[in-house]
N, C-alpha and C positions, 0 to 999 in steps of 0.2 A: 765806484763801480757802476756798471750799467744797470738799467732797469730790469733786464732779464736776470742778472745775477741776484739782485735784491729780491725779486719775486720768487725765484727758485729757492732761495735761502729761507724766505718766510714760509714756504710750503714744506720744506724738508727738515728744518731744524727741530721742529716738534717731533717728527717721526724718529729722527736720530736720537733725541733725548729719551723718547719712550723705549726705543730698542735698547739703549744702554741700561735702563732700569729693568727691562726684561732679562737681559743677560745677568744682572746682579741677582735678581730674585730667583731665577732658575739655575743659578750657578752650582747648586748641589745635585741637580738632576741632569744637567747637560754640560758640555764643555763651556767654560767661561767662569764667571764669578766676579768677585769684587775688583780685582785688578783690571781685567779686561773691560768690565762695565764702567769703571771709573775713567778709563782712557776714552771710551766712547762718549761718556757724558762731557768730559773736558773738551773733546773735539767738537761737540755741538756748540759750545761757547766759542771755540776758536773759529768755527765756521761763521758765527755771527760777527766776530771781530773782523775777519777778512772781508766780509761783504759790506758791513756798515761802518767800519772804522773803529778806532780805539775808544772814541767817546761813547759810542753805543755799547761797547763791551763793558766799559767802566760803569755805565748806567745800569746795565743788566745785572752784572755781578761785580761789585766793587772789590778792589784788591784787599781792603780791610776785611770784608766778609769772607773772601777765599781763605785768608789766614785763619779766621775763626773756625771755618768749616774744616779746614785741615787739622787744626788742633783738636776739634771735637771728634773727628774720626780716629785720631791717635788715642785720645782718652777713652773712647768707647772700646777700641780694640784691646787696650791694656786692661780696662775694667772687666771685659769678658774673660780675659785670661786670668785675672786675679780672682774673679768670682769662683773659679774652679778650685782655688785653695780652700774654700769652705768644705769641699769634699776631700781635701788632702792632696790634690794633684793639680799642677799648673795646667790650664786649659781643659780641665775636666768638664764633661758635659753635665750641666745642671738643669737643662730643659728636658721635658719629656720627649721621648721619641715617638713618632707616629707610625703610620703604615708605610711600608716601603714604596717608593716611587710616587708618593704624595707630596704636595707642595710643602706642607708643614711636617716633614718627617726627618729632618736632619739635626735636630737639637740646636747646638750653638753655631752651626755653620752659617745659616742665613744671617743672623745678626753680625757675625764676624765679617761676612761678605759685604754687608752694608757699611760697616766701619771702614773696611779697606777701600771700598768705593769712594767714600767721602775723603779719605786721606789721599788716595791716588788722584782722583779727579780734581780736587782743589789744588793739590800740589802741582800737577801738570799745567793747569790753567794759570797758576801763579808764575811758573817759569815762563810760560808764553807771554803773560803780561809784562814780566820783567824785560823780556827780550824786545817787546814792542815799545815800552815806555822809555827804556834806557838804551836805545840803539845808538851806535856810534856813527856819526855822520862823517864819512871819509872825505867827502867833497870839501867840507869846511876846513879840514885839517891840512889840506894841500896848499 
């Protein structure tokens, strides 16, 4: 890639990553949440890969780490759901509710959004890495 693309990527990838976490954290107050925020976070890593190549992406977030983060997100989500069983109902809110429209007012929704974000973001980036690393070279097959 050109110097312009690499420079713009260096300037914007942090902002994209920050915006993704903003969407995750404010998902119970505004449209968005864990799924959308996870996609935005994954796209920040995709942006790095497209600008600097697959070696830079592997150095930034290795495939082994993405698998661990994806598993952690799934375990967190299931753990949040199962903790509700302590109150007798699947996904029961076990965290205190705050003041309406405040950041800490939604009980288990923000932790569930974070878990979904980890699962979706790492999963989408893993799929992208698989497509980058295991591409089929049509020219060699002819």
